[in-house]
N, C-alpha and C positions, 0 to 999 in steps of 0.2 A: 422371112426372117434367114438372115445368111451371115455365115463368117464370125458368129460372136461364140463366147466360149461364157458355159454356165459351170459354175465353181462350188462344190459343199454346199447346195441348197438342203433345206432343212426336212424339205417334203418333195413332193414332184418336182423336178426342174423345170418342166413344162407342162402347162396343160392346155391342151386346145379342146374347148368345148362349145358346144353348139354354134358352130363356124362351117363356114365353104369356103373353098377354094385356098385353100392356106400351102404354101409350100417352105418345107425348112432344108435350108442347102450349107453342106459345108459348116455345120455348127458341131464345137465339142461340147461334151457332158463330161465332167470328172467328180467324184465322189469315193469314200474309201467303199472296198468290197463288202466290210461289214457294217454298213449305215444302213437302217431298218427305214422303208419305204420310200427310198431316195428314188424313186422311178424318174429313168432319164424323160421320156416324152408319154403322158398320156392322151390320149386320144378318146373321145365320148361324145355321140349325138351331133359328129359332125359327117361331112360328104364333101368329097375330092380334096383329100390331103395327102400330097407327097412328102415324103421323107427321103434326100439321098444325100449321098456324099458326106454323112455325118459319123462321129465318134463318140461312143456311149461306153462308159464304164461306172456303174455304180453300184450300191447294196441292193437292189431290186432290179424289177424290169428294166431292160434295156428301152424297149418301148412295148407299150399295153395300150392294147385296142379294147374298147369299152362296149357297152350296150350304145346303141343308134348309131354307129361309125358304118359308111359306105363310100366305095369306091376310094379304099386306101393304098397307096403305093409305096413300098418301102425298097427303095434300090441302093447298093453299094453303101451300107452299112455296114463299120466294123464296133462288134458289143461285146466287153469284157474287161472287167468282172461284170456281174450281174446273174439275172435270173431269166435272161435271155428275152426273146420275142413274142409275147404272150394276147392272147386273146382272152378276153376276161379278166375277172371271174365272172360268169353269165348266171343270171337265175338267184341272185342273192334278194333281191330287192323285187317289189311289186311294177307291174307295168313296164317293165324294159323293153328297150325296140332291139330289131333283129340288126344282128351285124353280117353284112355280105358285100362280096366284090373285094375281095381282099389279097395282093399280090406281094410276095416279099422276093425278090430275087436278087442275085449276085452281092449277097451277104455273106461275113465271117463272121463265126461265135467262136472266142477265144476262153477257156476256161470259166464257161457260165454253167450254173446250176442245171438250168435247162436250155435246150434250145431253141425249137419251134414246138410252142404249146399252144392248145385251147383248154379251157378249164372252166368248167359249169358246177354249181351245186347241186349236192348229193340229191337236197331236199329244198329245189329249187321255187322260188315263191312266184316266178313269172315264166312265160315260155316263149321267150326270144328264140327265134332260130338263127343257128352260125351257119353259113352257107357260102359255097362259091368263093373258095380259098384257092390261091395257088401258091406254092413254096417252089422256085425253082432258082438252080445254080448257088445254091449253098453251101458252105465249105464249114466244118464240124472240126474244132482243135483243143482236142481235151477236154469235151463237153458232156457232163454227166447224164443228162436223158436227153438226147439229140431230138426226138421226134417224139413229142407226148400228146395225145388228146385225154381228157382225163372229166369225164362227167362225173364222177365220184368224188369232186373236190371237196375237202371237209377242214379245214384248217384249225387247230386249237378246238377241235371238238365243239365249233358252235353252232353245229348244223345234228340233223337227225340222222344218224346212219342209215343207210338201205333205206333211205326215202324215195319217191317216187321222182325221177327226175323228168323237166317238162321242157328242158333247153334240146332242140332238135338237131344234132350234127350232121351234115351232109355236102357231098360235091367235095371233096378236099384232096388236093393233089400236092402229092412230094415228089417232085423231078430232080434228077441229077442232084443227090444231095450227096456229099461224099465227106471223107475226116474219120476223126478218132472219137471215140467214146469213152469216158472215165468211169463207166460202168458196165456190167455185160449189157444191161437193157439199152440197146440201141434204137429200139422201137418198141413204145408200150402204147397200145390203142385200149385203154379202160373205160370201156362204153356202157352205159345203163342197160339193163336189163329189161325194164321194160319200154324202152327207145334206142335202140341200137343205133351206132352212127350208119350211114348210107353213103353211097359212092365215093369212098376212100380209096384213092390210087396210090401204089407206091412203085415208081417208075425210075428204074436206073439209080436206086438208093445203094451206095456203099460207104459203109460205115465200119468201123472196125474199134472192137475192145482194144484198147494199148496195153494192154498186158498180155503177153505171147501164151500163156500157160493156161489162161481162161479162154473159153469161145462165146463171142458175141451172140447174142441172143435176142428174139423178138417175141414179147407179150401183147397178144390180142384175144380181148375179150368183148362178145358183143359187137362186132366191126364186120360190116360186108363192102364187098369192093375185090379190087384185083391187084397182081403184082406184077410187074414186067420189068426184066432183066434185072432180076432182085436173086442175088445169093439166099440158098434153101434155107437159111438158118434167119434169115431174116422176111423170108416170104409167108407171114403168116395170113395173108388176105388169100 
């Protein structure tokens, strides 16, 4: 899929489902920033999908990676407005498959409400694993929550609070991520009490809150891993 423009879809602009060996290159996707559920590209139950050189501005996720996605490559994508590049939500339905081997490299996010996000339901109905993620060389420009793992996702109170998560998150590397945050929380790792995130790495992450009178911070709950080359206010692992 190369060189086309998708404009103002009423729902997902592109849905790659139950597919193999798909390349999306130099595509432009546009919808108003306040338009609901207008994800740019959604991927589910698919293997070996590459998205490159693409510009996406929507009212929801620029790219959403759903259950059953494996060997996903996102390179050179510009995202904004929108909700960022997201994995999930995971665990909402029964019998969801694992998400693994995802690489997001050399991307730019501008003015999005989230940056790089992994989200799973607090009272998950299934137990897909989310593992082997690499986010490298990503620039944040005025992004509200640049790095966020949320195992307690519960939109519109449609799930049971303090439910027991079944979605295991492991081996996630954030490397050479820099830029500005529109909130003090540049890094949020909100993992489950009963199933902590494992093997999370923050390597050369340099994100600053864009208002000089307040300090940048990180919030890490139930996450295990390490921080390398990261300022102490962000090195919560």
